[in-house]
C-alpha positions as CSV (number, residue, x, y, z in Angstrom):
1,M,29.9,34.2,131.2
2,R,27.2,34.3,133.9
3,A,29.8,33.9,136.6
4,R,31.7,37.0,135.3
5,L,28.5,39.1,135.6
6,L,27.8,38.0,139.2
7,I,31.2,39.3,140.5
8,P,30.6,43.0,139.7
9,I,27.1,42.8,141.1
10,G,28.4,41.3,144.4
11,L,31.0,44.1,144.7
12,I,28.3,46.8,144.2
13,L,26.1,45.2,146.9
14,L,29.0,45.0,149.3
15,L,29.9,48.6,148.8
16,A,26.3,49.6,149.4
17,V,26.2,47.8,152.7
18,V,29.5,49.5,153.9
19,V,28.1,52.9,153.0
20,I,24.8,52.2,155.0
21,V,26.8,51.0,158.0
22,V,29.0,54.1,158.0
23,L,25.9,56.5,157.8
24,M,24.1,54.7,160.6
25,S,27.1,54.9,162.9
26,S,27.6,58.6,162.3
27,T,24.0,59.6,163.1
28,G,22.9,57.1,165.8
29,G,26.1,57.1,168.0
30,G,26.1,60.9,168.9
31,E,24.8,60.3,172.4
32,S,27.5,57.9,173.4
33,D,30.2,60.1,171.7
34,T,29.3,63.2,173.7
35,E,28.8,61.4,177.0
36,G,31.3,62.5,179.7
37,T,32.2,65.9,178.1
38,D,32.4,69.1,180.1
39,T,30.0,71.0,178.0
40,A,26.3,71.7,178.5
41,A,23.6,74.1,177.4
42,V,23.0,77.1,179.7
43,D,20.5,79.8,179.6
44,G,22.3,82.8,178.3
45,G,25.2,82.5,180.7
46,N,23.2,83.0,183.9
47,G,24.5,79.8,185.4
48,V,21.2,77.8,185.3
49,I,21.2,74.6,183.4
50,P,17.8,74.1,181.6
51,G,16.3,70.7,180.8
52,N,16.3,69.5,177.2
53,G,13.2,69.8,175.1
54,E,11.0,66.9,174.1
55,D,13.0,66.5,170.9
56,G,16.3,66.4,172.8
57,G,17.6,69.5,171.1
58,L,18.8,72.8,172.6
59,P,16.3,75.5,173.4
60,P,16.4,78.6,171.2
61,G,19.1,81.1,172.1
62,A,21.0,78.5,174.3
63,Q,24.7,78.7,174.5
64,V,27.2,75.9,175.0
65,Q,29.3,76.6,178.2
66,N,31.9,74.7,180.1
67,L,31.1,73.3,183.5
68,V,33.5,72.7,186.4
69,E,33.2,70.4,189.3
70,I,33.3,72.3,192.6
71,V,32.4,71.5,196.2
72,V,29.1,73.0,197.4
73,A,27.0,72.6,200.6
74,I,24.2,70.1,200.3
75,Q,22.7,71.1,203.6
76,D,22.7,74.3,205.7
77,L,26.0,74.5,207.6
78,P,25.7,76.8,210.7
79,R,28.7,78.8,212.0
80,G,31.0,76.6,214.1
81,I,30.0,73.2,212.7
82,V,32.6,70.6,211.8
83,I,31.9,69.9,208.2
84,P,30.6,66.3,207.9
85,E,31.0,64.1,204.8
86,N,27.2,64.3,204.1
87,G,27.2,68.1,204.4
88,V,29.0,68.7,201.1
89,G,29.0,67.3,197.6
90,I,30.3,67.9,194.1
91,H,28.2,69.8,191.6
92,L,28.8,71.1,188.1
93,W,29.1,74.9,188.1
94,P,29.2,77.2,185.0
95,E,32.7,78.3,184.4
96,D,31.6,81.9,183.9
97,A,29.8,82.0,187.3
98,L,32.6,80.6,189.4
99,P,33.8,82.5,192.5
100,E,37.1,84.3,192.4
101,S,39.9,81.9,191.5
102,G,41.5,80.3,194.6
103,N,38.5,80.9,196.8
104,Y,36.5,77.7,195.9
105,Y,37.3,74.0,196.0
106,T,37.3,71.8,193.0
107,G,35.8,68.3,193.1
108,A,39.2,66.7,193.6
109,E,39.7,68.9,196.8
110,I,36.6,67.8,198.7
111,N,38.7,66.0,201.3
112,E,40.2,69.4,202.2
113,V,36.7,70.6,203.2
114,V,35.4,67.7,205.2
115,G,36.5,67.9,208.9
116,R,37.1,71.7,208.9
117,I,35.0,74.3,210.8
118,A,32.6,76.7,209.2
119,R,33.6,80.2,210.1
120,T,30.3,81.7,208.9
121,D,26.8,80.3,208.1
122,I,26.8,78.5,204.7
123,A,23.5,78.1,202.9
124,R,22.5,74.9,201.2
125,G,23.6,74.9,197.5
126,A,26.3,77.6,198.0
127,P,29.9,77.0,196.9
128,I,32.3,76.3,199.8
129,L,34.8,79.2,199.9
130,S,38.2,79.0,201.5
131,R,37.6,82.1,203.6
132,Q,34.5,80.4,205.1
133,L,36.6,77.6,206.7
134,V,39.0,77.6,209.7
135,D,41.0,74.9,211.4
136,N,40.2,75.8,215.0
137,L,37.5,77.5,217.1
138,F,39.8,80.5,218.0
139,E,39.8,81.7,214.4
140,I,35.9,81.9,214.5
141,A,36.2,84.7,217.0
142,A,37.7,86.9,214.2
143,T,34.2,87.2,212.7
144,G,33.0,88.9,215.9
145,S,29.4,89.3,217.0
146,D,26.4,90.4,215.1
147,A,26.3,93.6,217.1
148,A,29.8,94.6,216.0
149,A,29.0,93.9,212.4
150,I,25.7,96.0,212.5
151,L,27.5,98.8,214.4
152,R,30.0,99.0,211.5
153,A,27.2,99.3,209.0
154,A,25.4,102.0,211.1
155,G,28.1,104.6,210.9
156,E,31.8,105.4,211.3
157,N,33.5,105.5,214.7
158,L,30.5,104.2,216.7
159,V,30.7,102.3,219.9
160,A,28.0,100.4,221.7
161,V,26.9,101.2,225.3
162,A,24.1,99.7,227.3
163,I,21.8,101.7,229.6
164,P,18.9,100.5,231.8
165,L,15.3,101.0,231.0
166,D,12.4,102.2,233.1
167,P,10.3,99.1,233.9
168,S,7.1,101.3,233.5
169,G,7.9,101.9,229.8
170,I,7.6,105.7,230.3
171,G,11.2,106.3,229.4
172,Q,11.3,104.2,226.2
173,V,8.1,105.1,224.4
174,A,6.0,102.4,226.0
175,Y,8.4,99.7,224.7
176,G,7.7,100.9,221.1
177,I,11.5,101.2,220.3
178,Q,12.8,98.4,218.1
179,D,16.2,97.3,216.8
180,G,17.4,99.6,214.0
181,D,15.5,102.8,215.2
182,F,17.2,106.1,216.1
183,V,16.5,107.9,219.3
184,D,17.4,111.1,221.2
185,V,18.5,110.8,224.8
186,I,16.8,113.2,227.3
187,L,18.3,113.6,230.8
188,S,16.6,115.1,233.8
189,F,18.8,116.8,236.4
190,L,18.0,117.8,240.0
191,F,20.0,120.7,241.3
192,V,20.6,121.8,244.9
193,D,22.7,124.6,246.4
194,V,25.8,123.3,248.2
195,D,28.6,125.0,250.2
196,P,31.6,125.3,247.8
197,S,34.0,124.1,250.5
198,F,32.0,121.5,252.3
199,Q,30.2,120.3,249.1
200,T,27.2,119.7,251.3
201,R,23.6,121.0,251.0
202,M,22.8,124.4,252.1
203,P,21.9,125.9,254.5
204,N,24.9,125.3,256.7
205,N,24.5,124.6,260.4
206,V,25.2,127.7,262.6
207,S,26.6,127.5,266.1
208,L,26.9,130.6,268.3
209,I,30.3,131.1,269.9
210,T,30.3,132.9,273.3
211,R,33.1,133.7,275.8
212,A,32.6,133.1,279.4
213,E,33.8,135.5,282.1
214,T,36.7,133.2,282.7
215,G,37.7,133.7,279.1
216,E,36.7,130.2,278.0
217,L,35.0,129.9,274.7
218,T,31.8,127.9,274.4
219,I,30.1,126.7,271.2
220,G,26.3,126.4,271.2
221,A,24.2,123.7,269.6
222,P,24.2,123.7,265.8
223,R,21.3,125.3,264.1
224,Q,20.3,125.5,260.5
225,G,19.4,129.0,259.2
226,R,20.7,132.5,258.9
227,Q,20.8,135.4,261.3
228,E,18.6,138.3,260.6
229,A,17.6,141.5,262.4
230,S,14.2,141.5,264.1
231,P,12.2,143.7,266.4
232,L,11.6,140.6,268.5
233,S,15.1,140.6,269.9
234,P,17.9,143.1,269.9
235,E,20.3,140.4,268.9
236,G,18.1,139.4,265.9
237,V,16.7,136.0,265.1
238,L,18.0,132.8,263.5
239,L,15.8,131.8,260.5
240,G,15.9,128.1,259.8
241,P,14.3,126.0,257.0
242,S,10.8,124.6,257.5
243,E,11.7,121.4,255.8
244,P,14.4,119.0,256.7
245,S,16.0,119.1,253.3
246,Q,16.4,121.5,250.4
247,R,14.0,121.1,247.5
248,P,15.9,120.2,244.4
249,R,15.3,122.1,241.2
250,L,14.5,120.1,238.1
251,V,16.0,120.8,234.7
252,T,15.4,118.6,231.6
253,Q,17.5,118.7,228.4
254,R,18.2,116.7,225.4
255,T,21.8,115.5,225.3
256,V,22.7,112.7,222.9
257,T,21.0,113.0,219.5
258,D,20.5,110.4,216.8
259,A,21.6,107.4,218.7
260,F,21.3,104.1,216.8
261,V,19.3,101.4,218.6
262,L,21.5,98.3,218.3
263,H,19.3,95.9,220.3
264,V,16.5,96.1,222.8
265,G,16.9,93.6,225.7
266,Y,19.7,91.3,226.5
267,F,21.7,89.7,223.8
268,P,21.6,85.9,223.4
269,E,24.5,83.9,224.8
270,D,26.1,83.3,221.5
271,G,25.7,87.0,220.3
272,R,23.8,85.9,217.3
273,F,20.5,87.8,217.2
274,I,19.9,88.6,213.5
275,G,17.1,86.6,212.0
276,M,16.4,84.6,215.2
277,T,13.5,82.2,214.9
278,P,11.0,82.8,217.7
279,T,10.4,79.9,220.0
280,A,7.2,78.1,219.2
281,Q,4.5,78.5,221.8
282,D,2.3,75.6,222.8
283,I,-1.3,76.2,222.0
284,A,-4.0,74.4,224.0
285,T,-6.3,72.2,222.0
286,A,-9.9,73.3,221.6
287,P,-12.3,71.7,224.0
288,P,-14.7,69.0,222.5
289,P,-18.4,69.9,221.8
290,P,-20.6,70.1,224.9
291,G,-21.6,66.8,226.3
292,E,-18.6,65.0,224.9
293,E,-15.9,66.1,227.2
294,T,-14.6,64.1,230.0
295,Q,-12.5,65.0,233.0
296,Q,-9.4,63.9,231.2
297,E,-10.3,65.5,227.9
298,V,-11.0,69.0,229.2
299,A,-8.4,71.3,227.6
300,S,-6.3,73.4,229.9
301,P,-6.6,77.1,229.5
302,A,-4.0,78.8,227.2
303,P,-1.2,80.4,229.1
304,S,-1.3,84.2,229.2
305,A,1.3,86.0,227.1
306,T,4.3,87.2,229.0
307,A,4.6,91.0,228.9
308,F,7.4,92.4,226.8
309,T,9.4,94.3,229.4
310,P,13.1,94.5,228.5
311,L,15.2,96.1,231.2
312,I,18.2,97.2,229.1
313,I,18.9,98.7,225.7
314,T,22.1,99.0,223.7
315,L,22.8,102.2,221.7
316,G,25.4,102.9,219.1
317,V,26.9,106.4,219.7
318,S,30.1,108.3,219.3
319,P,32.9,107.7,221.9
320,Q,32.2,111.0,223.6
321,D,28.4,110.3,223.8
322,A,29.3,106.9,225.3
323,L,30.9,108.8,228.2
324,V,27.9,111.0,228.6
325,L,25.6,108.0,228.9
326,T,27.9,106.2,231.3
327,W,28.1,109.3,233.5
328,A,24.3,109.6,233.5
329,V,23.9,106.0,234.6
330,D,26.6,106.3,237.3
331,A,25.0,109.5,238.5
332,Q,21.6,107.8,238.7
333,I,20.0,110.4,236.5
334,P,16.6,109.6,234.9
335,I,17.0,108.8,231.2
336,T,14.2,109.2,228.7
337,L,14.5,108.0,225.0
338,A,12.6,109.9,222.3
339,L,11.9,107.9,219.1
340,R,12.9,109.7,216.0
341,Q,10.8,109.4,212.8
342,A,12.1,107.1,210.1
343,G,14.6,108.8,207.7
344,N,14.9,112.0,209.8
345,R,18.5,112.5,210.8
346,A,18.4,116.3,211.3
347,V,19.5,117.7,214.6
348,T,17.8,120.8,216.0
349,S,18.7,122.9,219.0
350,T,16.7,122.7,222.2
351,D,16.4,124.9,225.3
352,P,16.6,123.3,228.8
353,V,13.3,123.1,230.5
354,S,12.8,124.1,234.1
355,L,10.1,125.6,236.2
356,D,11.2,129.1,235.2
357,Y,11.0,128.1,231.5
358,M,7.5,126.7,232.0
359,I,6.3,129.9,233.7
360,R,7.9,132.2,231.1
361,T,7.0,130.2,228.0
362,F,3.5,129.1,228.8
363,N,2.5,131.9,231.2
364,A,2.1,129.3,234.0
365,A,2.2,131.9,236.7
366,P,1.4,130.8,240.3
367,P,-2.2,131.5,241.4
368,N,-3.2,134.0,244.0
369,A,-3.4,133.0,247.6
370,L,-7.1,132.7,248.5
371,E,-9.0,132.7,251.8
372,F,-10.4,129.3,251.1
373,A,-9.1,126.0,249.7
374,L,-10.2,122.5,248.6
375,E,-10.8,119.6,250.9
376,P,-9.2,117.2,250.9
377,P,-6.1,119.2,250.1
378,I,-4.3,118.7,246.8
379,T,-0.8,117.5,247.7
380,S,0.1,115.5,244.6
381,V,-0.4,115.6,240.9
382,R,-0.9,112.1,239.3
383,R,2.0,109.9,240.4
384,F,4.2,112.8,241.8
385,D,4.0,113.0,245.6
386,I,4.9,116.5,246.8
387,G,4.3,115.7,250.4
388,T,7.4,113.5,250.7
389,L,10.9,114.6,249.8
390,Y,13.5,112.3,248.3
391,D,17.2,112.9,248.1
392,F,19.4,112.0,245.0
393,L,19.6,108.4,246.1
394,A,15.9,108.0,246.2
395,E,16.0,107.6,250.0
396,Q,12.9,108.9,251.6
397,V,13.3,111.9,253.9
398,A,11.0,112.8,256.7
399,P,7.6,114.1,255.3
400,S,6.9,117.8,255.6
401,N,4.2,119.2,257.8
């Protein structure tokens, strides 16, 4: 009788143990069951994977999103580098934030990235895109220089042309012009009168032609000047210039307007000048306190800073204005750059400025001739020497008396 009662009790205990085991396996094995899945919690779909809370649960408002293995740069890859094995890696990337299909490489395609050449700079942590890689160095040239890219962004149908700068800084706003500015180009012209046929400076040389009694013609020595009637001689006189060369007449006018400053100075050898890191300058260590220095420990004086004196500037202008600037350089015409204020792209008309304009506009009439003068005589104004004449090639001509 007692044995019959023990059998049902044993069955009940066995059933209870089975139930407990099933419940424990369903609650305690969740971590191992989900390991290796392609889902994770992301913060509202912005592609950032947050850490779990202290209780291991998902943060409030988190969404479950699929992750995909893609190839990314694990170090900065400069343009032209052959991609090394330690330069790329496989990272999980939110599926909703993936680049355009076909432009990125999956984790299984990492071998297609290693050994190829970076066509552009690739920042650390960025996905490797197919358009950023090439198989040979010739394809890198398709990206062009920084100058060409900036020129495209500055405006339509612009070309770059370089012009020399005045080493004194007068013609370029005392070296105040920087990359990205806009300038107006002012040209100064020197005019002289020339013979239309000879295309030489006036006045022409005059030679008297006489006929001898034998009928032979003789030509006298050439003289500069013109014949005019005079009571001094029944044949008149020959008036010649008092100076060996004609005085040129200066006219200044704005020509090219709103030119884009592409770069001041020479471009680097590789053409990459955007975001350049300045070369570090060695700084002399401070000298020790008085009484502690020795001959070997005395700090050398810090080198003086090199003056910023660029000799060339590159402007972005229209094709026609590029011809204007080239002509001005070839004609050795002085060029002055006027810096435009930021945001002002308006173009106003200007009048050419000459001596006549200065006299009419500012009432700068010549003074009366007096019976006395200053000593020493005033023959120059600031840096302009009016006692010496120069021709268009800046060659000195004999000084006037």
